[in-house]
TORMI-207827 format. One record per residue: z, x, y negated of N, C-alpha, C in turn; residue in three letters. Coordinates in steps of 0.02 Angstrom, whole numbers, m for minus. Each point is the difference from the previous one (the first is absolute). Example, Ala and Ser with C-alpha at 12.3 -4.5 7.8 and 13.67 -1.06 7.14 Angstrom:
residues 2
     n_zz     n_xx     n_yy    ca_zz    ca_xx    ca_yy     c_zz     c_xx     c_yy   residu
      390      660      284        0      m45      m59        0       45      m60      ALA
      m36      m18      m53        3       42      m59       37      m39      m55      SER
END
This chain:
residues 420
     n_zz     n_xx     n_yy    ca_zz    ca_xx    ca_yy     c_zz     c_xx     c_yy   residu
     m756      324      705      m35       45       51       10      m37       63      MET
      m74        7       43       10      m30       65      m17       61       56      LYS
       44       27       25      m23       52       55        1       m3       58      CYS
      m49      m28       49        2       11       58       10       54       44      ILE
       46        5       55       11       55       43      m18       m5       74      LEU
      m53       45       23      m31      m24       61        1       71       30      ALA
       55       17       27       22       73       29      m15       m7       83      PHE
      m31       42       18       m5        8       88       70       49        2      ASP
       14        2       65       55       49       18        1       57      m14      LYS
       38       46       m5       19       72      m18       27       24       73      PHE
      m55        2       49       18       20       72       47       37       18      LYS
       51       m9       38       58       66       13       72      m24      m49      GLY
      m14      m50      m58       39       15      m44       28      m78      m47      SER
      m69      m38      m34       19      m58      m28      m54      m51       12      LEU
       27      m66       34      m50      m59       13      m28      m18      m60      THR
      m45      m54       m3      m37      m35      m57       46      m11      m39      SER
       43      m48       41       62      m44      m49       16       60      m45      GLU
       31       55       37       64       40      m29      m50       48      m55      GLN
      m49       19       17      m52       37      m65       m2      m44      m48      ALA
        0      m58       m4      m17      m57      m55       56      m19      m37      SER
       51      m10       37       61       m3      m32       41       53      m38      ALA
      m23       62       31       20       58      m41      m54        6      m72      CYS
      m66      m13        3      m57       m1      m51       32      m57      m55      ALA
       34      m39       25       34      m80      m45       36       38      m43      ALA
       50       38       32       68       13      m38      m26       66      m60      ARG
      m57       28       23      m21       55      m56      m34      m35      m53      ALA
      m24      m56       23      m31      m43      m80       40      m20      m16      ILE
       43      m42        9       41      m40      m33       40       53      m40      ARG
       24       54       19       31       41      m33      m34       21      m65      GLU
      m77       21       m4      m26       12      m50      m13      m48      m45      VAL
      m12      m68       24        6      m55      m39       54      m43      m32      PHE
       59       28       39       50      m61      m20       30       m9      m68      GLU
      m35       46      m48       26        1      m60      m27      m47      m57      ARG
      m63      m16       28      m62      m38      m34      m19      m66       40      ILE
        7      m14       60      m28      m40       24       14       m6       78      GLN
       16      m42       19        6       m7       91      m57      m20       20      ASP
      m39       73       35      m63      m17       36      m19      m52       61      PRO
      m52      m36       20       m4      m48       49      m27       67       56      GLU
       32      m16       52      m18       48       36       m7      m36       78      ILE
      m61       17       20      m15      m46       62      m21       34       50      VAL
       58        0       47      m19       52       72      m32      m36       42      ILE
      m40       41       40      m46      m26       44       m6       33       74      LEU
       29      m43       49      m14       50       63      m67       20       15      PRO
        8       47        7      m62       52       35       m9       27       60      THR
      m46        4       33       m8       48       64      m88        9       27      ALA
       m9       35       20      m84       13       11       m8      m17       87      ASP
       45      m40       36      m27        3       81       66       33       28      GLY
       18       53      m29       60       56       37       67      m37        0      GLY
       52       46       10       64      m27        6        8      m33      m68      GLU
       26      m61        2       39      m43      m63      m57      m45      m17      GLY
      m50      m17       44      m39      m43        8       39      m71       13      THR
       31       m8       39       36      m51       28       39      m14      m70      VAL
       42       27      m10       45        5      m51      m28      m27      m74      GLU
      m45        9      m21      m40       m5      m50      m18      m85       m2      ALA
      m43      m10       77      m13      m66       m1       42      m63        3      PHE
       57       35       18       79      m49        6        8      m28      m72      LEU
       m7       64      m43       20        9      m49      m27      m55      m67      SER
      m58      m13       22      m48       m8      m33       m7      m78       14      ALA
      m11      m21       82       m1      m57       35       54      m45       24      CYS
       52       33       17       57      m33       24      m27       m9       77      GLY
       58        5       46      m10        4       61       53       19       53      GLY
       m1       11       64       43       13       60      m14       65       24      THR
       34       31       30        2       65       28      m10      m18       95      ARG
      m46       44       26       12      m19       69        9       70       44      VAL
       17        4       36        6       67       47      m12       m8       60      GLU
      m42       72       33       m8       m5       69        4       75       28      CYS
        5        7       56        4       68       27      m78       25       15      ASN
      m14       70      m19      m63       20       18        5       64       28      VAL
      m65       51       23       23       49       29      m21       44      m59      THR
       41       50      m11      m16       51      m53      m59       44       16      PRO
      m36       16      m68      m54       52       17      m16       49       56      PRO
       70       31       22      m19       58       11       26      m12       95      GLN
       12      m69       m5       12      m29       77      m53      m32       42      GLU
        4       m5       56      m43      m49       41       45      m67        6      THR
      m31      m48       22       27      m67       21       33       m1       64      PRO
        6       48       41        5        8       62       74       24        1      ASP
       13       46      m56       63       36      m24       61      m48       m8      SER
       m1      m64      m19       46      m40       m9       37       19      m63      GLY
      m18       54      m53       17        7      m57      m19      m47      m42      CYS
       37      m23      m46      m28      m52      m53       41       10      m57      THR
      m32      m18      m53       25        6      m72        2      m76      m40      VAL
       55      m32      m43      m28      m47      m37      m40        1      m42      PRO
      m52      m55      m11      m50        5      m59        8      m75      m20      ALA
       m4       m2      m80        6      m55      m26      m72      m42      m23      GLN
        1      m54      m18      m59      m24      m38        9      m58      m24      PHE
      m41      m40      m47       31      m44      m39      m35      m81        4      ALA
       37      m29        4      m36      m78       m2        5      m13      m76      PHE
      m65       m9      m60       11      m30      m60       m4      m62       m7      LEU
       25      m30      m42       m4      m79      m10      m50      m18       m4      GLU
      m64       36      m18      m78      m30        0      m15      m12       68      ASP
       39       17       55      m24        2       69      m17       55       31      GLY
      m37       52      m51      m22       64       29       49       33       34      ARG
      m13       61       37       48       49       22      m20       69      m13      CYS
       44       51      m29      m13       43      m24       52       50       49      VAL
      m46       65       20       24       42       35      m17       84      m17      MET
       30       50       m5      m26       69       m6        2       25       62      GLU
      m54       47       13      m14       45       48       53       51       m3      MET
       34       20      m56       45       43      m10       52        0       49      ALA
       22      m78       m3       57       m2       33       m1        0       75      GLY
      m67       m6       19        5      m14       93      m36       66       26      ALA
      m35       54      m56      m51       48       29       10       47      m60      SER
       70        6      m46      m13       34      m58       36       72       17      GLY
       m5       33      m47        2       85       25       72       11      m10      LEU
       62      m56      m45       51       24        0       21      m17       73      ALA
      m30      m36       38       31      m25       58       12       56       46      LEU
      m47       70      m12       m8       50       47       39       68      m11      VAL
       36       18       34       43       63       m2      m58       60      m26      PRO
       38       40      m61      m44       51      m20      m32       35       46      GLU
       47       14       66      m36       68       26      m50      m59       62      ASP
      m21      m63      m13      m47      m34       42      m55      m21      m47      ARG
        7       24      m52      m51      m26      m30      m74       26        7      ARG
      m55      m43       33      m61       40        6      m35      m66       19      ASN
      m45      m15      m50      m50      m54       37      m55       10       66      PRO
       m7       52       28      m15        4       70       51      m42       30      MET
       53        0        3       56      m29       50       27      m74      m29      HIS
      m30      m17      m55       22      m78       m4      m63      m49      m11      THR
       47      m69        3      m48      m56       21       30      m42      m36      SER
      m44      m64      m31       12      m55      m45       19      m65       62      THR
       19       13       48        7      m33       48       71      m54      m21      TYR
       53       24      m54       59      m48       m1      m33      m52      m57      GLY
      m57       22      m36      m34      m37      m52      m30      m68       35      THR
      m22       27       56      m42      m70       55       58      m34       16      GLY
       60       22       11       61      m41       15       14      m47      m41      GLU
       13       22      m77       29      m32      m44      m43      m59      m11      MET
      m75       11       m2      m57      m63      m16       37      m44       75      ILE
      m15       10       33       12      m38       66       45      m32      m17      ARG
       80       29      m17       39      m37        0      m14      m81      m61      ALA
      m31       28      m53       m4      m42      m50      m61      m68       30      ALA
      m45       26       54      m37      m47       17       37      m48       44      LEU
       46       33       28       56      m53       54       43      m58      m54      GLU
       m5       20      m55       38      m38      m63      m64      m47      m15      LEU
      m57        9       22      m53      m43      m35      m18       m8      m72      GLY
        8       78       m2      m34       23      m80      m86       m3       23      ILE
      m10      m35      m72      m79        0       14      m49       46      m68      SER
       62       25      m58      m30       51      m32       54       70      m13      LYS
      m28       44       29       37       71       m9      m23       30      m53      ILE
       42       37      m56      m10       67      m34       14       51       36      LEU
      m28       54       20       30       64       16       m9       56      m52      LEU
       45       24        0        3       64      m61      m10       52       38      GLY
      m60       43      m22      m17       67       34       43       42      m50      LEU
       24       50       32       23       47      m47       59       28       32      GLY
        7       83        1       59       24       11       11        7       77      GLY
      m68        3       35        8        2       81       14       54       28      SER
        8       13       61        9       73       29      m64       18       55      ALA
      m50      m43       m9      m44      m13       43      m83       24      m25      THR
      m29       16       59      m72        0      m12      m36      m16       50      ASN
        1      m62       31      m13      m22       60      m73      m58       m2      ASP
       m2      m14      m69      m57      m44      m16       33      m75       20      GLY
       62      m12       m8       23      m63       29      m25      m31       74      GLY
      m10       67       54       m4      m18       64       73      m12       24      CYS
       51       20      m24       66      m12       31        4      m73        1      GLY
        2      m34      m75        5      m70      m13      m36      m38       44      MET
      m73       21        4      m28      m30       31       10      m16       55      ALA
       18       56       69       27       12       47       66      m42       12      ALA
       46       m9      m35       49      m64      m13       m4      m65       14      ALA
      m70       m8      m53      m29      m74        9      m40      m22       43      LEU
      m20       49       54      m36      m12       77      m58       22       11      GLY
      m20       59      m57      m57       48       11        5       52       60      ALA
      m56        3       13       28       58       66      m58       64      m21      LYS
       22       73       21      m37       51      m25      m14       24       76      PHE
      m49       38       m1       m8       46       58      m36       70      m20      TYR
       31       52       28      m35       62       m2      m81        6       34      ALA
      m32       45      m19      m60        6        9      m15        0      102      TYR
       66       23       33        8       m1       59       19      m64       35      ASP
       12      m49      m47       11      m74       28       79       m1       m6      GLY
       44       52       m2       67       m7      m14       22      m57      m58      THR
       57      m29       24       23      m41      m75       42       64      m31      PRO
       m7      m18      m67       40       22      m47       32      m54      m37      ILE
       83      m19       32       29      m61      m15       26       m4      m72      LEU
       14       69      m26       41       m4      m60      m39       52      m48      CYS
      m64       m1      m31      m40       44      m49       36       38      m39      PRO
      m16       58      m15       50       38      m53      m68       27      m24      THR
       11       53      m64      m48       39      m29      m50       48       34      GLY
       40       20       60       m8       43       37      m66      m37       55      ALA
       26      m43       17      m44      m42       50      m65      m24      m17      ASP
      m19      m11      m64      m75      m36      m30      m48       45       16      LEU
        5       66       15      m59       41       26      m15      m11       67      ILE
       38      m38       41       m5        3       64      m43      m67       17      ARG
       15      m51      m47      m22      m84       15      m61       m1        6      ILE
      m21      m26       61      m66      m16       11      m29      m87        4      GLY
       60      m26       20      m19      m80      m15       56      m32      m24      THR
      m18      m47      m42       48      m38      m28        0      m86        4      VAL
       43      m33       51        0      m55       21       30      m61      m48      ASP
      m17      m25      m38       29      m52      m28        8      m74       12      LEU
      m29        6       76       16      m88        6       47       m4        7      SER
       59       21       16       68      m20       16       48      m12      m64      GLY
      m37       10      m55       41       m1      m55       34      m83      m19      MET
       69       16      m26       40      m75      m19      m64      m50      m26      ASP
        9      m50       27      m57      m66      m33       20      m18      m41      LYS
       86        4      m26        7      m39      m55      m21       45      m75      ARG
      m26       49       19      m16       33      m38      m63      m29      m51      LEU
      m44      m39       42      m46      m29      m31        6      m54      m55      GLU
       59      m26        3       27      m40      m28       46       23      m73      ALA
       m7       60       14       36       49      m59      m33       28      m50      CYS
       16       m8      m72      m24       39      m42       30       54      m18      GLU
      m31       61       15       32       53      m21      m18       50      m49      ILE
       22       20      m56       m5       22      m42       28       96      m15      THR
      m30       39       m9       39       63        1       12       22      m68      ALA
       42       10      m28       19       21      m60       m8       70       m1      CYS
      m24       40      m40      m51       49        3       20       57      m61      CYS
       24       65       10       19       33      m64      m69       20      m18      ASP
      m56       42       43      m24       71      m22      m84      m41       11      VAL
      m39       48       m7      m74      m37       18      m23       57       45      ASP
       34       46       46      m34       41       31      m28      m17       61      ASN
      m57       19        9      m42       m9       66       31       23       51      PRO
      m30      m38       74       43       12       61        0       97       30      LEU
      m58       12      m37      m13       86       31      m23       24      m51      CYS
       m7       74        8       m7       64      m32       29       40      m49      GLY
      m35        8      m50       43       58      m58       65      m54      m30      GLU
      m18      m61      m18       53      m53      m32        8      m52       43      HIS
        6       19       78       27      m43       40       69        5       22      GLY
       32      m38       46       55      m12        9       33       54       26      ALA
      m27       46       33       24       59       47        9       47      m60      ALA
      m65        7      m32       12       75      m50       49       m4      m34      VAL
      m18      m71      m46       57       m9      m59       57       m8       14      VAL
       30      m44       53       49      m22        8       46       27       63      TYR
      m32       22       32       14       41       77       60       60      m20      GLY
       m3       47      m41       40       37      m24       71      m15      m26      PRO
        1      m68      m29       59      m35      m28       44      m10       48      GLN
      m29      m24       71       24      m36       64       30       50       32      LYS
      m13       54       m2       25       48       54      m58       54       41      GLY
      m56      m38      m18      m62       38       35       m8       79       m7      ALA
       m4       35       46      m32       64      m15      m70        2      m30      ARG
      m14       65      m25      m61       20      m15      m54      m11       48      GLU
       26       32       73      m51      m10       45      m12      m61       27      GLU
       43      m43        6        2      m74       m1      m45      m56      m23      ASP
      m28       35      m64      m34      m52      m50      m76      m22       27      ILE
      m29       54       37      m62       m2        9       m4      m67       76      PRO
       47        7       35       16      m48       61       14      m59      m32      THR
       40        5      m43       19      m70      m16      m64      m41      m43      LEU
      m38       34      m32      m47      m18      m48      m65      m24       68      ASP
        6       44       44      m75      m11       50       24      m62       35      ALA
       83       m3        8       17      m56       44      m27      m72      m52      GLY
       16       m2      m54      m14      m80      m40      m68       m2      m17      LEU
      m46       66       29      m77        1      m16      m14      m37       82      TYR
       32       19       43      m12      m21       59        1      m81       16      ASN
       56        8      m41       25      m84       16      m54      m52      m33      LEU
      m10       17      m63      m46      m28      m56      m74      m14       42      ALA
      m33       54       40      m43       m5       34       m1      m48       54      GLU
       39      m10       33       22      m53       63       m4      m67       m7      ILE
       36       m9      m62       13      m72      m27      m82      m11      m22      LEU
      m40       31      m41      m59      m19      m28      m46       12       78      TYR
        2       40       33      m46      m11       55       15      m74       56      ARG
       77       m3        3        0      m75       53        5      m49      m36      ASP
       28      m11      m75       17      m57      m28      m30      m14      m63      TYR
      m53       63      m22      m24      m17      m57       44        0      m63      ASP
       41       27       m8       68        6      m42       m9       65      m31      ILE
      m39       12      m68       11       61      m20       43       11      m69      ASP
       50       56       26       62        4      m52      m12       65      m31      ILE
      m61       47       21       m4       61       m9       m1       19      m86      ARG
      m12      m43      m40      m12       16      m61       26      m54      m50      THR
       36      m52       10       44      m47      m20       60       28      m46      ILE
       m5       10      m73       59       18      m27       67      m35        4      PRO
       45       46       29       63      m14        7       14       m4       86      GLY
      m65        3       34       27        9       74       45       60       20      ALA
        3       57      m51       36       52       26       67      m16      m11      GLY
       21      m46      m41       64      m18      m15       48        0       62      ALA
       61       25       m5       54       m7       45      m16       43       78      ALA
      m52       48       m7      m20       20       63      m47      m15       28      GLY
      m58      m51      m35      m28      m42       27        6      m65       12      GLY
       48      m12       m6       32      m81        9      m35      m37      m49      MET
      m33        7      m43      m36      m32      m50      m83      m18       31      GLY
      m12       31       43      m62      m25       32       22      m30       68      GLY
       69       17       24       14      m24       62       16      m75      m16      GLY
       19      m13      m52        1      m79      m25      m57      m40       m6      VAL
      m41       43      m22      m68      m42        6      m31      m14       67      ILE
        3       67       26      m24      m15       99       31      m24       41      ALA
       54        4       m2       49      m33       58       20      m65      m26      PHE
       32       m2      m45       19      m74      m35      m38      m37      m38      LEU
      m66        8      m15      m43      m42      m44       19        1      m60      GLY
       49       42      m21       38      m17      m69      m36       31      m59      GLY
       12       m3      m57      m37       47      m79       50       28       m4      LYS
      m24       41      m74       42       49      m41       m9      m34      m57      LEU
       74       11      m15       13       m5      m96       44       46      m18      GLN
      m16        6      m79       47       48      m41       75       m7       19      SER
       35       33       25       61      m18        8       32      m29      m69      GLY
      m11       64      m46       45      m29      m72      m34      m44      m24      ILE
      m60      m30       11      m34      m53      m37       36      m72       39      ASP
        8        1       56       34      m49       31       84      m11      m36      ALA
       22       43        2       71       14      m16       m8      m40      m83      VAL
      m39       39      m45        3      m42      m54      m32      m56      m11      LEU
      m35      m39       45      m11      m53       m2       65      m49       m1      ASP
       22       28       43       65      m47       39       57       11      m53      ALA
      m13       42      m32       44       14      m67       m3      m28      m73      ALA
      m63      m22       13      m41      m23      m68       m3       20      m47      ASP
      m34       70        5       m3       43      m43      m37      m22      m64      MET
      m44      m16       20      m55      m43      m54       15      m31      m64      ASP
       55      m44       26       27      m54      m36       49       48      m59      ARG
       42       40       27       48       48      m24      m40       47      m40      HIS
      m57       26        4      m33       41      m38      m11      m22      m75      LEU
        6      m74        4      m28      m39      m84       64       30      m38      ALA
      m15       30      m66       28       31      m44       46       41       19      ASN
      m17       37       39       30       48       31      m26       77      m55      ALA
       59       30       m7       m6       60      m50        4       62       25      ASP
        8       18       73       12       52       37       20       m3       75      LEU
      m30       37       36       16       m1       74       18       68       17      ILE
       62       m5       38       22       78       32       m8      m13       73      LEU
      m41       47       11        2       12      100       m3       65       27      THR
       14       27       54        3       56       25       21        0       71      GLY
       m1       75       24       31        6       67       18       47       13      GLU
       25       38       55       34       64        7      m34       66      m20      GLY
      m79        5       37      m52       32        1      m60      m49      m26      ARG
      m24       26      m67      m59      m24      m31      m55       60       22      VAL
      m42      m12       35      m58       51       18      m63      m29       14      ASP
      m44       31       49      m59      m52        9        1      m38       43      GLY
       50      m24       43       11      m52       36       14      m57      m52      GLN
       36       10      m48       18      m53      m42      m66      m42      m43      THR
      m42       52       m7      m68      m20      m31      m51      m46       55      VAL
       30       10       43      m66      m44       58       40      m56       22      ARG
       48      m37      m40       15      m65       23       77      m11       21      GLY
       45       39      m28       69      m17      m15       21      m65      m40      LYS
       44        4      m12       48      m33      m33      m25       21      m84      VAL
       m4       67      m32      m15       m5      m47      m67      m12      m28      VAL
      m43       25       60      m69      m28      m27      m19      m73       m1      SER
       40      m35       48       m3      m67        0       23      m32      m75      GLY
       51       20      m15       23      m16      m64      m37        0      m56      VAL
      m33       64        0      m56       22      m59      m64      m44       m4      LEU
       m4      m17       64      m79      m64       10       40      m58      m51      ARG
       47      m23       25       22      m72      m36       34       22      m84      ARG
       22       36       m4        1       13      m61      m45       19      m47      ALA
      m66       21       30      m55        2      m36      m47      m54      m32      GLU
       17      m52       36      m28      m54      m14       29      m53      m68      SER
       61       34       m9       35      m21      m64        0       46      m54      GLU
      m14       64       23       m1       61      m44       79       16      m32      GLN
       40      m15       68       66       26      m24       26       56       23      VAL
       20       63      m47        5       65       21       69        5       53      PRO
      m16       60       40       39       16       64       14       58        4      VAL
       70       21        5       33       68        6       29       m3       75      TYR
      m37       59       27       18       14       65       36       52       17      VAL
       53        0       44       55       48       m3        8        9       72      PHE
       m9       79       27       24       19       62       40       66       12      GLY
       35      m12       49       40       56       18      m42       74       18      GLY
      m61       m3        9      m26       70       m2      m87      m26      m17      ALA
      m28       19      m60      m63      m22      m23      m38       52       20      VAL
      m53      m11       39      m59       66       38      m60      m12      m60      GLU
      m30       52       m6      m56       m5      m53      m52      m41       25      ARG
        1      m23       66      m60      m51       20       19      m75      m23      GLU
       63       m7      m33       18      m70      m24      m28        3      m75      ALA
      m23       48      m22      m34        2      m72      m63      m55        4      MET
      m29      m17       61      m39      m45       m5       24      m65       m9      ALA
       53      m23      m16       24      m67        0       m6      m15      m81      LEU
       m6       51      m42      m29      m10      m57      m61      m29       m7      TYR
      m42       10       47      m66      m10        3       13     m100       14      GLU
       39      m17       49       28      m51       24       39      m41      m68      GLN
       16       11      m52       30      m20      m41       74       14      m38      GLY
       30       48       39       58       23       m4       m1       33      m85      ALA
       58      m31      m29        5       23      m75       36       60       m2      SER
       48       12       59       31       64        4       41       12       59      ALA
       25       76       22       13       10       63       50       31       m8      ILE
       61        0       41       61       33      m28       24       26       77      PHE
       33       60        0       34       33       54       72        0      m23      SER
       26      m42       51       75      m18      m24       47       56       23      ILE
      m31       63       32       55       48       10       m3       55      m73      CYS
       54       30       m9       15       31      m69      m51       64      m10      PRO
        9       21       78      m29       91        1      m14       m5       90      GLY
      m11       55        8       m3       21       71       58      m10       28      PRO
       15      m51       65       58      m17       30      m21        4       67      VAL
       50       13       46       11      m10       76      m27      m62       16      ALA
      m17      m19       59      m12      m57       21       63      m48        8      LEU
       51       25       20       52      m30        8       39      m32      m67      GLU
       m2       49      m39       32       m3      m76      m55      m63      m29      ASP
      m59        9       m1      m42      m67      m22       21      m69       40      ALA
        8       10       73       19      m59       19       64      m29      m29      LEU
       47       34       10       63       m9      m23       16      m27      m65      TYR
      m48       37      m54       11      m29      m70      m28      m39      m19      HIS
      m68      m35       45      m60      m32      m28       17      m61      m55      ALA
       63      m47        4        3      m45      m25       34       38      m81      GLU
       32       41       m3       15       42      m75      m78       20      m24      SER
      m42       19       54      m69       38      m33      m15      m59      m38      TYR
      m39      m47       37      m35      m48       m9       26      m38      m68      LEU
       71      m10        0       30      m35      m63       m1       55      m62      PHE
        4       57        3      m26       50      m53      m65       m9      m18      ASP
      m63        1       53      m54       10      m13      m18      m77      m23      ALA
       23      m64        7      m35      m46      m27       50      m20      m59      VAL
       58       29       m9       27       12      m81      m44       40      m28      TYR
      m17       52        3      m45       34      m40      m57      m34      m28      ALA
      m44      m23       63      m53      m38      m20       m3      m60      m57      ALA
       51      m28       m1       17      m61      m12       24       20      m77      MET
       23       52      m10       15       26      m75      m47       16      m13      LYS
      m56       36       14      m55       21      m25      m43      m84      m22      VAL
       m5      m59       53      m23      m53       m8       24      m22      m71      TYR
       65       m4        4       37      m34      m61       m7       32      m73      TYR
      m22       68       11        2       33      m68      m70       m4      m24      ASP
      m50      m29       48      m64      m18      m51       24      m60      m38      GLY
       41      m39       12       14      m65      m54       44       24      m57      TYR
       49       61       33       43       33      m62      m44       37      m50      PHE
      m48       38       20      m35       39      m49      m39      m58      m46      ALA
      m15      m63       20      m26      m36      m60       55      m12      m47      ILE
       51      m20       24       65       m6      m32       18       56      m40      ALA
        2       61       12        5       64      m48      m30        6      m57      GLN
      m60      m40        3      m58       m3      m64       22      m53      m38      LYS
       44      m48       11       12      m58      m46       63      m25       m1      PHE
       54       26       24       70      m13        0       62       62      m28      CYS
       32      m20      m15       53       53      m18       27        5       79      LYS
       46       59       22       22       27       49       50      m62       22      PRO
       32      m31      m28       46      m49       29      m18      m65       13      GLY
      m72      m19      m17      m31      m49       15      m49        9       57      LEU
      m12       55       28      m67        5       36       19      m18       58      ARG
       51       m4       34       13      m32       65       m6      m81       m2      GLU
       22      m34      m68      m14      m64       m3      m77      m23      m15      LYS
      m43       44      m23      m69        5       m9      m27       13       49      PHE
       22       27       71      m38       m7       55       11      m64       42      VAL
       68      m13      m17       15      m86       54      m46      m37      m21      ALA
        0        5      m72      m52      m61      m58      m76        9       31      GLY
      m21       66       20      m76        6       12        2      m23       70      LEU
       45        5       61        3      m25       57        3      m67       14      LEU
       31      m28      m42       20      m72        8      m73      m33      m30      GLN
      m26       19      m51      m75      m37      m38      m42       31       54      ILE
        6       40       48      m63       26       39       24      m51       69      LYS
       51      m24        5       13      m46       56      m19      m70       m4      ASP
       26      m26      m73      m44      m64      m19      m69        3        3      ARG
      m26       39      m39      m76        5       m1      m22      m16       79      LEU
       24       53       35      m30       m7       72       34      m76       46      ALA
       61      m18      m22      m12      m67       41      m43      m52      m61      LYS
        2        0      m47      m52      m49      m34      m68       11       28      GLU
      m26       54        1      m75       13       49       13      m33       58      LEU
       41       m1       46       11       m4       63      m10      m93       m6      ASP
       37      m15      m42        7      m73       14      m66      m41      m28      ASP
      m34       35      m67      m73      m24       m5      m45       12       54      SER
        7       37       38      m49      m22       64       11      m40       65      GLU
END
């Protein structure tokens, strides 16, 4: 049996690598008496935390560290945090917005996208430019911001002015509604020779009921009364960019990613958007590994409506569909909206929690819960073969019969692959 493990992180409890290693142990325990299964562990991420690690694992490379302004501070505060990005062996640079402007960098009592900025991400991009980088993959996800990328642009030379002409040196979410003029003439000229691709995990538009502020603002600490201001600010920014530069980001799918940073990458950096999970799966050579695969296991901490809109799980389902490989999905929490994953090709969806549990307990026991859930799912998979054995074999020979079935299947799969 060949099984591909392509897990996203279980946020707050397990990394992608830890989740895959846990699942691998469960699979081997089920099959150890009859066959040593072939298990392929693929590094996965969708543009958020773990993207740099996934690319390093898939492609090889080195890490680079720089100091940047955290999202809740201004550049004149003198406060900095270390941020890492990676040089890949193929010459590309990979960085995560989460590492410079991420929610995890902001103390809980200061989390509110009205008062945070992507300035640090701009500083990280500038650090890469200073090293002569000509290709940048920027992971969008896990951000603390809703500034449409204005802070990033300011760090790279853009100037923003309020309606009364007052400079806005480091725009935050609350400032966007005040912007009257955007001057891009001072943008770092090295950007013109740099190809920038944003790895985007969602397809949300910039504004409106499915936009950045309405959907993701509350997760970043925005109060209910802040949402209209944040949404109107992004709309104001988009109108100015269209009016003065003929750049229209108002309806582009993914422009609302990371508080409007998807639109900011297009407007300010001349970049493009790409599915984050597709970029990672391409780097990990997923299509090659799919050949002769019997099963794929994937999952994340919360499987919900956002999962359906372009995160790791839905990306894995798209790839598996082409080879008609069954996919089992596991989640720490599974919400009703996740049932739409069946329409995308999921074979089964499992909640790993054994019953109603407190969040703290779920996080603490995530590894054992995932092990038990995968073990149970693989027992069902195994018993499908065993049911055949029950019809034809005496009890003492059934496991040998199952092992024989699996060997025949694997041999036929290899012969078919060779013939192609």
